[in-house]
C-alpha positions as CSV (number, residue, x, y, z in Angstrom):
1,M,111.4,38.7,84.9
2,E,114.5,37.3,86.7
3,N,116.0,33.9,86.0
4,I,116.6,31.4,88.8
5,Y,118.8,28.3,88.8
6,L,118.4,25.8,91.7
7,E,121.0,23.2,92.4
8,T,119.8,20.3,94.7
9,L,122.1,18.3,96.8
10,G,121.5,15.4,99.2
11,C,118.4,13.1,99.6
12,N,115.1,12.9,97.9
13,K,113.5,14.7,100.8
14,N,115.6,17.7,99.8
15,Q,114.5,17.2,96.2
16,V,110.9,17.6,97.3
17,D,111.7,20.9,99.1
18,S,113.4,22.1,95.9
19,E,110.4,21.1,93.8
20,K,108.1,23.1,96.1
21,M,110.4,26.1,96.1
22,L,110.6,26.1,92.3
23,Y,106.8,25.9,92.1
24,V,106.5,28.9,94.5
25,L,109.1,30.9,92.6
26,E,107.6,30.2,89.2
27,T,104.1,31.1,90.5
28,A,105.6,34.4,91.8
29,G,106.8,35.2,88.3
30,Y,110.4,34.0,88.2
31,N,111.7,32.2,85.2
32,I,113.4,28.8,86.0
33,V,116.5,28.0,84.0
34,S,118.5,24.8,83.6
35,T,122.0,26.2,83.8
36,P,123.7,28.6,86.2
37,D,125.2,30.8,83.6
38,L,121.7,32.0,82.6
39,A,120.7,32.8,86.2
40,D,120.2,36.2,87.9
41,I,119.7,34.3,91.1
42,I,121.3,31.0,92.1
43,I,120.0,28.8,94.9
44,V,121.9,25.8,96.4
45,N,119.7,23.5,98.4
46,T,122.3,21.9,100.6
47,C,122.7,18.7,102.6
48,A,124.5,18.4,106.0
49,F,123.8,14.8,107.0
50,I,127.4,13.6,107.2
51,K,130.8,15.2,106.7
52,S,131.1,14.3,103.0
53,A,127.7,15.9,102.3
54,K,128.8,19.1,104.1
55,E,132.0,19.2,102.1
56,E,130.2,18.7,98.8
57,A,127.8,21.5,99.8
58,I,130.6,23.9,100.4
59,E,132.4,22.9,97.3
60,V,129.4,23.3,95.1
61,T,128.5,26.7,96.6
62,L,132.1,28.0,96.0
63,D,132.0,26.7,92.5
64,L,128.7,28.5,91.8
65,L,130.1,31.6,93.3
66,K,132.1,32.2,90.2
67,F,128.9,33.0,88.3
68,K,128.3,35.9,90.7
69,E,131.9,37.1,90.3
70,S,132.1,36.9,86.5
71,G,128.6,36.2,85.2
72,K,125.2,37.7,85.3
73,C,124.3,36.3,88.7
74,K,123.4,39.0,91.2
75,K,122.3,36.9,94.2
76,L,123.6,33.6,95.6
77,V,121.4,31.8,98.1
78,A,122.4,28.9,100.4
79,A,119.3,26.9,101.4
80,G,118.6,23.6,103.1
81,C,120.2,21.7,105.9
82,L,123.7,23.2,105.8
83,A,122.1,26.7,105.8
84,Q,119.9,25.8,108.7
85,R,122.6,24.3,110.9
86,Y,125.6,26.5,110.0
87,K,124.2,29.9,109.1
88,N,126.6,31.8,111.3
89,E,129.6,29.9,109.9
90,L,128.5,30.4,106.3
91,I,128.1,34.2,106.9
92,K,131.6,34.3,108.3
93,E,133.4,32.0,105.8
94,I,131.5,32.9,102.6
95,P,130.4,36.5,103.0
96,E,129.5,36.6,99.3
97,I,126.4,34.6,100.0
98,D,123.4,37.0,99.8
99,L,120.8,34.9,101.6
100,I,120.8,32.0,104.1
101,F,117.5,30.2,103.8
102,G,116.6,27.4,106.3
103,V,114.5,24.3,106.1
104,G,111.2,25.4,107.6
105,D,108.2,26.6,105.5
106,V,109.7,26.6,102.0
107,S,106.7,28.6,100.6
108,T,108.4,31.7,102.0
109,I,111.3,31.6,99.6
110,A,109.9,34.2,97.2
111,A,109.3,36.6,100.1
112,A,112.8,35.9,101.4
113,L,114.4,36.8,98.1
114,N,112.8,40.2,98.3
115,S,113.6,40.8,101.9
116,P,116.6,42.9,103.0
117,E,117.5,40.3,105.7
118,K,120.5,38.1,105.0
119,V,119.2,35.2,107.1
120,C,115.8,33.7,106.8
121,A,115.0,30.7,109.1
122,P,111.4,30.1,108.3
123,P,109.5,28.4,111.1
124,F,108.5,24.8,110.9
125,S,104.9,24.9,109.7
126,S,101.9,22.6,109.3
127,N,100.9,24.6,106.2
128,V,101.7,22.6,103.1
129,T,102.7,23.8,99.7
130,I,100.8,21.3,97.5
131,G,102.2,22.6,94.1
132,R,105.4,21.0,92.8
133,K,107.7,21.2,89.9
134,N,108.6,17.5,89.6
135,L,112.3,16.8,89.2
136,S,112.1,13.0,89.3
137,Y,112.5,10.6,86.4
138,P,109.5,10.5,84.0
139,G,106.6,8.7,85.4
140,S,107.8,8.8,89.0
141,A,107.3,11.2,91.9
142,Y,108.1,11.4,95.6
143,L,105.5,12.3,98.2
144,K,107.0,13.5,101.5
145,I,104.6,12.4,104.2
146,S,106.4,14.0,107.2
147,D,109.4,16.0,108.1
148,G,111.8,15.8,111.1
149,C,112.3,12.8,113.3
150,S,111.8,11.9,117.0
151,N,113.8,8.6,117.1
152,R,116.9,10.2,118.4
153,C,119.4,7.7,117.0
154,S,122.6,8.6,118.7
155,Y,124.6,9.2,115.5
156,C,122.0,11.3,113.6
157,S,121.8,15.1,113.3
158,I,118.5,15.2,111.5
159,P,116.4,16.1,114.7
160,I,119.0,18.9,115.4
161,I,118.5,20.3,111.9
162,R,114.8,19.5,111.1
163,G,113.3,19.1,114.5
164,D,110.8,16.4,115.8
165,L,108.5,14.4,113.7
166,R,105.8,16.5,111.9
167,S,103.3,14.4,109.9
168,I,101.3,16.0,107.1
169,D,97.6,15.6,107.3
170,I,96.2,12.8,105.1
171,D,93.8,15.3,103.3
172,Y,96.8,17.5,102.3
173,L,98.7,14.5,101.0
174,I,95.7,13.4,98.9
175,E,95.5,16.9,97.4
176,E,99.3,16.8,96.6
177,L,98.8,13.4,95.0
178,K,96.1,14.8,92.8
179,F,98.4,17.6,91.8
180,L,101.1,15.1,90.9
181,Q,98.6,13.2,88.8
182,K,98.3,16.2,86.5
183,G,101.6,14.9,85.2
184,N,102.2,11.4,83.9
185,L,102.3,9.5,87.3
186,K,103.0,5.8,87.2
187,E,105.0,5.4,90.5
188,L,104.3,7.1,93.8
189,I,107.1,6.9,96.3
190,L,106.4,7.7,99.9
191,I,109.3,9.2,101.8
192,S,110.2,10.9,105.1
193,Q,113.0,10.5,107.7
194,D,110.9,7.6,109.2
195,T,107.8,6.7,107.2
196,S,106.8,4.0,109.7
197,S,106.2,6.7,112.4
198,Y,103.8,8.6,110.2
199,G,100.9,10.0,112.2
200,K,102.2,9.4,115.7
201,D,102.3,13.1,116.4
202,I,99.0,14.2,114.9
203,Y,96.9,11.0,115.3
204,R,98.6,9.7,118.4
205,Q,99.4,6.4,116.6
206,S,101.1,5.2,113.5
207,K,98.8,5.6,110.5
208,L,101.1,4.6,107.7
209,G,99.0,1.5,106.8
210,D,95.8,3.6,106.7
211,L,97.5,6.4,104.7
212,I,98.8,3.9,102.1
213,K,95.3,2.4,101.7
214,E,93.7,5.8,101.3
215,L,96.3,7.0,98.7
216,S,95.8,3.7,96.8
217,N,92.2,4.6,96.2
218,Y,93.3,7.5,94.0
219,L,95.8,5.5,91.9
220,N,95.2,3.6,88.7
221,A,95.2,-0.2,89.1
222,T,98.6,-0.6,87.4
223,D,100.4,2.2,89.3
224,W,103.2,1.4,91.7
225,L,103.1,2.6,95.3
226,R,106.6,2.3,96.9
227,V,107.5,3.1,100.5
228,L,111.0,4.0,101.6
229,Y,112.7,4.5,105.0
230,L,110.8,2.1,107.2
231,H,112.4,2.2,110.7
232,P,112.9,-1.5,111.7
233,D,111.8,-0.8,115.3
234,R,108.3,0.3,114.0
235,V,107.5,-2.5,111.4
236,D,105.2,-5.2,112.8
237,L,102.9,-7.9,111.5
238,E,99.9,-5.6,111.6
239,L,101.6,-3.1,109.3
240,L,102.8,-5.9,107.0
241,H,99.3,-7.2,106.6
242,K,97.9,-3.7,105.9
243,L,100.5,-3.3,103.2
244,K,99.7,-6.8,101.8
245,D,96.0,-5.8,101.5
246,T,96.8,-2.6,99.6
247,P,96.4,-3.2,95.8
248,N,99.1,-0.8,94.5
249,F,101.7,-1.5,97.1
250,I,104.8,-3.2,95.7
251,P,106.7,-5.5,98.1
252,Y,109.9,-3.5,98.1
253,F,111.1,-2.9,101.7
254,D,113.7,-0.2,102.5
255,I,114.6,-0.8,106.1
256,P,117.9,0.6,107.5
257,F,119.1,-1.9,110.0
258,Q,122.5,-0.1,110.4
259,S,124.2,-2.9,112.4
260,G,124.0,-6.6,113.2
261,S,125.7,-6.2,116.6
262,N,123.4,-5.9,119.6
263,A,126.0,-3.9,121.5
264,I,126.2,-1.4,118.7
265,L,122.5,-1.3,118.1
266,K,122.0,-0.4,121.8
267,K,124.6,2.4,121.5
268,M,122.7,3.7,118.4
269,N,119.6,3.9,120.6
270,R,117.8,1.2,118.7
271,K,115.1,-0.6,120.7
272,R,115.2,-4.0,119.0
273,T,117.9,-6.6,118.7
274,S,119.5,-8.2,115.6
275,E,117.6,-11.4,116.4
276,E,114.3,-9.4,116.3
277,Y,115.4,-7.9,113.0
278,I,116.0,-11.4,111.6
279,T,112.5,-12.3,112.7
280,L,111.2,-9.1,110.9
281,V,112.9,-10.3,107.6
282,E,111.4,-13.7,108.1
283,N,107.9,-12.2,108.6
284,I,108.2,-10.1,105.5
285,R,109.0,-13.2,103.5
286,K,106.1,-15.1,105.1
287,V,103.6,-12.4,104.4
288,F,104.8,-11.5,100.8
289,D,105.7,-13.8,97.9
290,N,109.2,-12.9,96.6
291,P,109.7,-9.5,98.3
292,V,112.7,-7.3,97.6
293,I,114.5,-6.0,100.7
294,R,117.0,-3.1,100.9
295,S,119.0,-1.9,103.9
296,T,121.8,0.3,104.9
297,F,124.6,-0.2,107.4
298,I,127.1,2.0,109.3
299,V,130.6,0.7,109.8
300,G,133.1,2.1,112.3
301,F,130.5,3.3,114.9
302,P,132.3,4.4,118.1
303,G,133.4,1.4,120.1
304,E,132.7,-1.1,117.3
305,S,135.1,-4.0,118.0
306,D,136.2,-6.6,115.5
307,S,133.7,-8.9,117.1
308,D,130.9,-6.3,116.6
309,F,131.8,-6.0,112.9
310,I,131.8,-9.7,112.4
311,D,128.4,-9.8,114.0
312,T,127.2,-7.4,111.3
313,I,128.8,-9.4,108.5
314,N,127.2,-12.6,109.9
315,F,123.8,-10.8,110.2
316,I,124.1,-9.7,106.5
317,K,124.9,-13.3,105.4
318,Q,122.0,-14.7,107.4
319,I,119.3,-12.4,106.2
320,E,120.5,-12.4,102.5
321,I,118.7,-9.4,101.3
322,D,118.7,-8.0,97.8
323,W,120.2,-4.5,98.1
324,I,122.6,-3.1,100.6
325,G,124.1,0.4,101.0
326,A,126.7,1.3,103.5
327,F,128.8,4.2,104.7
328,A,131.5,4.8,107.3
329,Y,130.4,6.4,110.5
330,S,130.7,10.2,110.4
331,R,131.2,12.0,113.7
332,E,128.7,14.8,114.0
333,E,128.9,17.5,116.6
334,D,126.1,17.8,119.2
335,T,125.1,14.1,118.7
336,I,125.4,11.6,121.5
337,A,127.7,9.3,119.4
338,G,129.9,12.3,118.5
339,S,131.0,12.6,122.2
340,M,131.4,8.8,122.7
341,K,134.8,7.4,123.5
342,N,136.7,4.9,121.3
343,Q,136.2,6.6,118.0
344,I,137.3,4.3,115.2
345,K,140.3,5.2,113.0
346,S,139.6,6.1,109.4
347,K,141.8,3.3,108.0
348,V,139.8,0.7,110.1
349,K,136.5,2.2,108.9
350,T,137.6,2.2,105.3
351,D,138.7,-1.5,105.5
352,R,135.5,-2.5,107.1
353,L,133.4,-0.7,104.6
354,D,135.3,-2.3,101.7
355,H,134.8,-5.8,103.2
356,L,131.1,-5.2,104.0
357,L,130.4,-4.0,100.4
358,S,132.3,-6.9,99.0
359,V,130.2,-9.4,101.0
360,S,126.9,-7.7,100.2
361,E,127.7,-7.4,96.5
362,E,128.1,-11.1,96.2
363,I,124.9,-11.7,98.1
364,S,123.0,-9.2,96.0
365,Q,124.1,-10.7,92.7
366,N,123.2,-14.2,93.8
367,K,119.8,-13.0,95.1
368,L,118.9,-11.1,91.9
369,K,119.5,-14.2,89.7
370,R,115.9,-15.3,90.5
371,F,114.6,-12.5,88.2
372,V,116.4,-13.8,85.1
373,G,113.8,-15.5,82.9
374,T,110.8,-13.7,84.4
375,N,108.4,-11.3,82.7
376,Q,108.4,-7.8,84.2
377,K,107.0,-4.4,83.5
378,I,109.6,-1.7,83.3
379,L,109.1,1.9,84.0
380,I,111.1,3.6,81.2
381,E,113.3,6.5,82.2
382,E,115.4,7.3,79.2
383,K,116.4,6.2,75.7
384,V,119.9,5.3,74.6
385,E,120.9,7.7,71.9
386,N,120.9,6.2,68.3
387,E,119.9,2.7,69.5
388,E,116.7,0.9,70.1
389,L,117.6,0.5,73.7
390,Y,115.9,2.0,76.7
391,I,116.8,2.3,80.4
392,G,114.3,1.8,83.2
393,R,113.5,-0.1,86.4
394,F,111.4,-3.0,87.4
395,W,109.5,-2.9,90.7
396,G,112.4,-4.3,92.7
397,Q,114.6,-1.3,91.9
398,A,114.2,2.1,93.5
399,P,115.4,5.2,91.8
400,E,119.0,6.3,92.1
401,V,120.1,3.6,94.6
402,D,119.5,0.2,93.0
403,G,120.4,-1.3,89.6
404,L,118.7,-0.7,86.2
405,V,117.2,-2.6,83.4
406,V,118.3,-2.1,79.8
407,I,115.7,-3.2,77.4
408,E,115.6,-3.7,73.6
409,S,112.4,-2.3,72.2
410,D,111.2,-0.5,69.1
411,S,108.0,0.8,70.8
412,A,108.9,1.7,74.4
413,Q,107.9,5.2,75.6
414,I,109.7,7.3,78.2
415,G,107.6,7.7,81.4
416,E,105.5,4.6,80.5
417,F,105.5,1.0,81.5
418,C,106.9,-1.5,79.0
419,A,106.5,-5.3,79.3
420,C,109.7,-7.3,78.8
421,K,111.4,-10.6,79.6
422,I,114.5,-10.4,81.7
423,V,117.1,-12.5,79.7
424,K,120.4,-11.6,81.3
425,Q,122.0,-10.3,84.5
426,N,125.1,-8.0,84.4
427,G,126.2,-7.4,87.9
428,N,123.3,-5.6,89.6
429,D,121.7,-4.6,86.3
430,F,119.5,-6.6,83.9
431,F,119.0,-6.8,80.2
432,G,115.5,-7.4,78.8
433,I,113.7,-7.8,75.5
434,A,110.3,-6.3,75.0
């Protein structure tokens, strides 16, 4: 029995691919190990979304290569988005890689490991691997409802790497949910490149609201159902009301606006305006009591003037949402934006990013004050060693990207909900007492 170590980089969609590969490999008789020094085979599931992600993927691959040169590792595999997009470059630059494995049907990974071929680019497939080896925090799991994207945002390389939108049939997703429920599932998180477009390819219309209602039928009454990556051009009042009528849905909205400048939104190939996005935020707050809203923004997009950037800052100040992430525009080859004129200098992008994050941080901390003094249930993720303190999240915090709640308790259990009162705010984090 050979030992396999898998390193996952990038987003939670990539994590789901890793979970499915691990399940397939374990089912095929491989032994999964937690450290690379024990592995006969090392797999790096890479990201290639922006320049920094590609650099990290190369760095990690080279670092793990040492286990092949001086350890027991006999085979090094580059998988995921970097392998899909840059297979020829990887073969040339890192010839020590034994297998290049793309982003198609991940259920073929075991067969690929036993193939004499150095490159395996499995086809995009509607066949779904339902089994998973969950890598999420205890009590939580992601459910990837589609892959690929058909929006064609001018800056984004995802359609180049992962192809057009491919929704997964509702019946398959129900079966995958049932599999995840064999573990201790308290929070189900729906993800894809664009969750709000779910079903447009196979049902000829968006079916996200219907999917969520159907999945909710299989959840316990106290479980959380969270949805991430809602495209702002696709969210309307009809969808909001369907979400409102779904018992398990928590009013946490992850909507990447990307810019507050109409000129830049148009260059990004967005169909709506910043004014329409403001109306969307207002509608969310009308339909839901006390929702939590998260967004991301890109600074330094080609041609972004000082005035455009100020429009984005003013937009952020006007909508006053709870959580904001941001990054500097990364020029990606073969994208429309990559060939645009007036690329912004790195120093300008850095200064704008720092300013945006400073503004958004102040807004976030002020917005979050409303939760101090409230009673919340916390999904416990870990225990602080040698103390009666636990770390978890309340419903307004998504895994990895938002703040945390530290609670004092003598009875909390990892992977379970624990009721507590939020008594203090520390930046973007909270302290509570059970």
